[in-house]
N, C-alpha and C positions, 0 to 999 in steps of 0.2 A: 614434225611429229616424231616422238621418240621411237627408237628401234629396240626390240627386245629379242633375246636369244634363248633357245631351249638347250638344256644340258641334261643328259640322262646318265645315272650311275647305277651299276648293279654290283653290290658288295664293294670291294675295294677298287673295282675297275671304273674309271671315270671316262665317260663318253666324250667325244669331241663336241665342241659347240655345234649344235644342230641348226635346224631351220630358224629363220628369223622372220619377224613381222613388225609392222608399224601399228601403234595404238595411240589414241589421243591422250590417254592417261592411265594411271595405275589400275583403276577399277576395270577398265576395258581390257588391260593386259591380264588381269586375274581371270576374267570371264573366258578369255581365249585359252589361258593355261588350263582351266578346269575342263573345257571342251576337249582339248587335245588329250588330257589325261584320261578322260572317260573313253576316248577312242582307243587308247593303248591298254587300258587296265585288264581286259580279258586275256590278252596274250601274256601280259606280265604275270598275272596270278597263275595262269596255266603252267608256266615254266618256273615259278618261284620254288626255291629249295628251302628246306628247314634251316632255321637260324641264318637267314640271309636278309639283306636289306636292298630295297630298290628306291630310287628317288628321281624325281623330275624337278629340276630347278629352272626358274625363269631369271635370266640375267639381264642387267641393264646394258646400255650401249657400251659402258666402260667394263663390261663382263663381271660386274659385281652381282652376287645373288640378291634377288629382291623377294622372291617367293619360293617355297619348297613344299612339295607334296611327297610324303615318304610312306612306304609300306614296309613294315618289319614283320618277319616271320620268326617266331620264337618257340622253342621247345620249353615248356614250363615245368615239366617234371618227368622223370623217367618212370615208366610203368614196367613192372616185371611181367613175365609170361603168366604167372599165377593170377595177377590182377586182370589180365585180359581174358583168361579162360574161365575163371571161377566166378559165379554170380555172388553178389554181396549177400551176407546173412541179414535176415529181417529182424 
């Protein structure tokens, strides 16, 4: 049965190869990855900074990426203090 590894990266910081597990096939590995991601997501989003990136990768036994789930926080436009304080004209 193939062994898979988790790897987490926050921004440019790459985490070490984390926990491993065995799964009978790619589909079962994907299901396990999404389960683990759902367990982590609350803590990840609570600590997420503006303009940052977080990703969870599932690696094969050869440590090659197989799946990736990514969360990207982007600032899309600068708002001036006037835009924040003044209501829009109708």
